[in-house]
PASEBA-1860 file (N, C-alpha, C; in nm, 3 decimals):
! residues 114
1> MCQGLMSL> 10.689/9.524/8.550/10.652/9.520/8.690/10.648/9.662/8.745 ~ 10.556/9.687/8.837/10.543/9.819/8.898/10.649/9.836/9.006 ~ 10.722/9.943/8.997/10.822/9.968/9.099/10.849/10.116/9.112 ~ 10.914/10.154/9.220/10.946/10.294/9.242/10.832/10.365/9.313 ~ 10.866/10.433/9.419/10.766/10.506/9.495/10.795/10.654/9.489 ~ 10.692/10.731/9.501/10.704/10.876/9.502/10.634/10.923/9.629 ~ 10.692/11.021/9.693/10.628/11.072/9.814/10.505/11.154/9.776 ~ 10.413/11.164/9.870/10.293/11.245/9.849/10.333/11.390/9.826
9> KDFSEMSA> 10.438/11.435/9.894/10.486/11.573/9.878/10.533/11.595/9.733 ~ 10.612/11.501/9.680/10.660/11.512/9.542/10.543/11.513/9.444 ~ 10.445/11.424/9.466/10.330/11.417/9.378/10.250/11.546/9.383 ~ 10.229/11.601/9.502/10.147/11.723/9.516/10.218/11.845/9.457 ~ 10.348/11.842/9.445/10.422/11.955/9.388/10.429/11.950/9.235 ~ 10.386/11.839/9.177/10.387/11.825/9.030/10.272/11.907/8.971 ~ 10.289/11.949/8.848/10.178/12.016/8.778/10.070/11.912/8.749 ~ 9.949/11.958/8.723/9.838/11.867/8.693/9.870/11.783/8.569
17> LDRIKLIS> 9.932/11.843/8.470/9.966/11.769/8.348/10.071/11.662/8.378 ~ 10.172/11.695/8.458/10.274/11.596/8.494/10.213/11.482/8.575 ~ 10.117/11.514/8.662/10.049/11.410/8.740/9.976/11.313/8.649 ~ 9.903/11.368/8.551/9.824/11.281/8.465/9.914/11.199/8.374 ~ 10.029/11.253/8.334/10.125/11.175/8.256/10.181/11.060/8.339 ~ 10.208/11.086/8.467/10.257/10.982/8.557/10.150/10.874/8.575 ~ 10.026/10.915/8.596/9.917/10.819/8.612/9.904/10.734/8.486 ~ 9.916/10.795/8.370/9.909/10.722/8.244/10.020/10.617/8.234
25> RILCQCAP> 10.143/10.656/8.270/10.255/10.561/8.267/10.231/10.445/8.364 ~ 10.180/10.475/8.483/10.153/10.370/8.582/10.046/10.275/8.530 ~ 9.940/10.329/8.471/9.835/10.244/8.415/9.891/10.154/8.305 ~ 9.974/10.209/8.218/10.033/10.130/8.108/10.116/10.015/8.163 ~ 10.193/10.041/8.268/10.284/9.941/8.323/10.216/9.843/8.418 ~ 10.117/9.890/8.493/10.064/9.809/8.604/9.920/9.763/8.586 ~ 9.853/9.810/8.485/9.712/9.772/8.464/9.696/9.723/8.321 ~ 9.732/9.596/8.297/9.729/9.545/8.160/9.589/9.542/8.098
33> GCREMITI> 9.484/9.553/8.178/9.349/9.553/8.125/9.307/9.687/8.066 ~ 9.390/9.788/8.080/9.357/9.921/8.027/9.411/9.934/7.885 ~ 9.322/9.966/7.793/9.358/9.976/7.651/9.318/10.112/7.596 ~ 9.366/10.144/7.477/9.331/10.268/7.407/9.357/10.390/7.496 ~ 9.472/10.394/7.558/9.509/10.500/7.651/9.545/10.627/7.576 ~ 9.481/10.738/7.615/9.507/10.869/7.555/9.521/10.970/7.669 ~ 9.626/11.050/7.665/9.641/11.159/7.762/9.589/11.286/7.696 ~ 9.497/11.353/7.764/9.437/11.476/7.711/9.487/11.592/7.797
41> PSLRCPVV> 9.581/11.672/7.744/9.647/11.775/7.823/9.569/11.906/7.832 ~ 9.446/11.901/7.879/9.366/12.021/7.896/9.426/12.111/8.003 ~ 9.419/12.242/7.983/9.471/12.335/8.084/9.384/12.335/8.209 ~ 9.253/12.321/8.191/9.162/12.324/8.305/9.170/12.196/8.388 ~ 9.165/12.082/8.320/9.162/11.955/8.393/9.215/11.844/8.303 ~ 9.346/11.821/8.301/9.401/11.716/8.216/9.350/11.579/8.263 ~ 9.325/11.490/8.165/9.275/11.356/8.196/9.349/11.252/8.115 ~ 9.344/11.130/8.164/9.387/11.015/8.085/9.259/10.936/8.058
49> RFTHHTTN> 9.236/10.906/7.931/9.115/10.835/7.887/9.158/10.697/7.841 ~ 9.085/10.595/7.883/9.118/10.458/7.845/8.993/10.371/7.850 ~ 9.005/10.251/7.796/8.897/10.153/7.800/8.945/10.034/7.880 ~ 8.864/9.990/7.976/8.896/9.869/8.051/8.860/9.751/7.962 ~ 8.961/9.673/7.925/8.946/9.569/7.823/8.842/9.463/7.861 ~ 8.844/9.414/7.982/8.755/9.304/8.023/8.608/9.344/8.021 ~ 8.579/9.465/8.071/8.440/9.510/8.082/8.397/9.600/7.967 ~ 8.495/9.648/7.889/8.471/9.743/7.781/8.412/9.876/7.831
57> IKCDMSAN> 8.443/9.910/7.956/8.398/10.037/8.013/8.499/10.145/7.978 ~ 8.449/10.255/7.925/8.535/10.370/7.893/8.550/10.455/8.018 ~ 8.674/10.494/8.048/8.703/10.565/8.172/8.781/10.693/8.144 ~ 8.757/10.794/8.224/8.838/10.915/8.227/8.891/10.927/8.368 ~ 9.021/10.955/8.381/9.080/10.970/8.513/9.152/11.104/8.520 ~ 9.125/11.177/8.626/9.187/11.307/8.648/9.261/11.304/8.780 ~ 9.360/11.390/8.792/9.436/11.396/8.917/9.390/11.511/9.005 ~ 9.302/11.596/8.956/9.268/11.713/9.037/9.127/11.768/9.013
65> NRLALVNS> 9.033/11.682/8.979/8.897/11.729/8.954/8.812/11.709/9.080 ~ 8.820/11.804/9.170/8.751/11.792/9.299/8.599/11.800/9.284 ~ 8.551/11.875/9.185/8.407/11.886/9.165/8.346/11.749/9.132 ~ 8.412/11.671/9.049/8.361/11.538/9.015/8.356/11.450/9.140 ~ 8.455/11.461/9.225/8.457/11.383/9.349/8.342/11.425/9.441 ~ 8.321/11.554/9.456/8.211/11.604/9.540/8.076/11.560/9.483 ~ 8.061/11.567/9.351/7.936/11.522/9.288/7.911/11.373/9.314 ~ 8.015/11.292/9.302/8.000/11.148/9.328/7.962/11.122/9.473
73> EFLQFVSQ> 8.026/11.195/9.565/7.994/11.177/9.707/7.850/11.219/9.737 ~ 7.806/11.327/9.672/7.668/11.372/9.692/7.569/11.268/9.640 ~ 7.595/11.216/9.520/7.505/11.116/9.464/7.502/10.989/9.549 ~ 7.616/10.952/9.605/7.618/10.835/9.693/7.533/10.863/9.818 ~ 7.546/10.982/9.874/7.471/11.019/9.994/7.320/11.015/9.968 ~ 7.275/11.080/9.861/7.131/11.083/9.836/7.078/10.946/9.794 ~ 7.162/10.863/9.730/7.116/10.729/9.694/7.098/10.642/9.817 ~ 7.169/10.672/9.925/7.150/10.599/10.049/7.020/10.642/10.119
81> LDKRIQPL> 6.978/10.765/10.094/6.853/10.813/10.152/6.731/10.754/10.082 ~ 6.741/10.737/9.951/6.628/10.689/9.873/6.682/10.599/9.761 ~ 6.648/10.473/9.764/6.701/10.375/9.667/6.656/10.401/9.524 ~ 6.559/10.490/9.504/6.515/10.522/9.368/6.611/10.618/9.297 ~ 6.699/10.682/9.371/6.791/10.782/9.313/6.887/10.718/9.213 ~ 6.949/10.607/9.250/7.050/10.546/9.164/6.994/10.509/9.027 ~ 6.881/10.437/9.016/6.828/10.409/8.882/6.787/10.537/8.807 ~ 6.741/10.637/8.880/6.705/10.764/8.818/6.828/10.830/8.754
89> VYTIRYWV> 6.939/10.831/8.826/7.062/10.892/8.773/7.111/10.814/8.651 ~ 7.109/10.681/8.657/7.148/10.600/8.541/7.061/10.635/8.420 ~ 6.931/10.647/8.443/6.838/10.676/8.334/6.865/10.813/8.274 ~ 6.883/10.914/8.358/6.910/11.050/8.309/7.040/11.054/8.231 ~ 7.144/10.990/8.284/7.273/10.993/8.215/7.266/10.918/8.082 ~ 7.192/10.810/8.078/7.175/10.740/7.952/7.100/10.827/7.851 ~ 6.994/10.892/7.897/6.918/10.981/7.810/7.006/11.094/7.757 ~ 7.091/11.151/7.842/7.184/11.258/7.800/7.276/11.205/7.690
97> KVSQVAAG> 7.324/11.083/7.707/7.415/11.027/7.607/7.345/11.005/7.473 ~ 7.230/10.940/7.474/7.165/10.908/7.348/7.105/11.030/7.279 ~ 7.064/11.129/7.356/7.007/11.250/7.295/7.114/11.354/7.265 ~ 7.237/11.330/7.311/7.351/11.420/7.290/7.319/11.562/7.336 ~ 7.257/11.573/7.452/7.221/11.702/7.509/7.345/11.778/7.555 ~ 7.440/11.708/7.614/7.561/11.772/7.667/7.678/11.743/7.573 ~ 7.769/11.840/7.564/7.889/11.822/7.483/7.971/11.707/7.541 ~ 8.020/11.620/7.454/8.100/11.507/7.502/8.018/11.412/7.587
105> SQIVIPRT> 7.892/11.394/7.555/7.801/11.313/7.635/7.858/11.173/7.657 ~ 7.872/11.138/7.783/7.921/11.006/7.821/7.842/10.960/7.941 ~ 7.829/10.828/7.954/7.768/10.776/8.074/7.878/10.770/8.179 ~ 7.861/10.846/8.284/7.960/10.850/8.390/7.892/10.799/8.517 ~ 7.943/10.691/8.570/7.885/10.633/8.690/7.974/10.671/8.808 ~ 7.916/10.724/8.914/7.997/10.757/9.031/8.079/10.637/9.077 ~ 8.205/10.659/9.105/8.294/10.550/9.144/8.247/10.481/9.269 ~ 8.170/10.548/9.350/8.123/10.492/9.476/8.010/10.392/9.455
113> WK> 7.951/10.382/9.334/7.842/10.289/9.307/7.893/10.158/9.249 ~ 8.019/10.150/9.216/8.071/10.030/9.150/8.107/9.924/9.251
END
């Protein structure tokens, strides 16, 4: 069962690696649908990588990647301006994955589109 609270101040004072380890522990305890959990302790941007069991969606979660958040917000904004943007982004990201143009090519869908 999920229990124990941490203040926002305590969380913000933790290192990025400690934050992602905490997030990983919370996911293990409180999100039984998350499988194949791996903590990747990168110096630049540590992440916890897992697969959502029910949907088989592979996910990466970071505690401090502001650029990814800004990118998602921008894509949501432009997709509201023109409904053709969202399918275009899906198509480009799929093409990147299958052609392996980018290192670590993955289909990443902005969280705001789900």
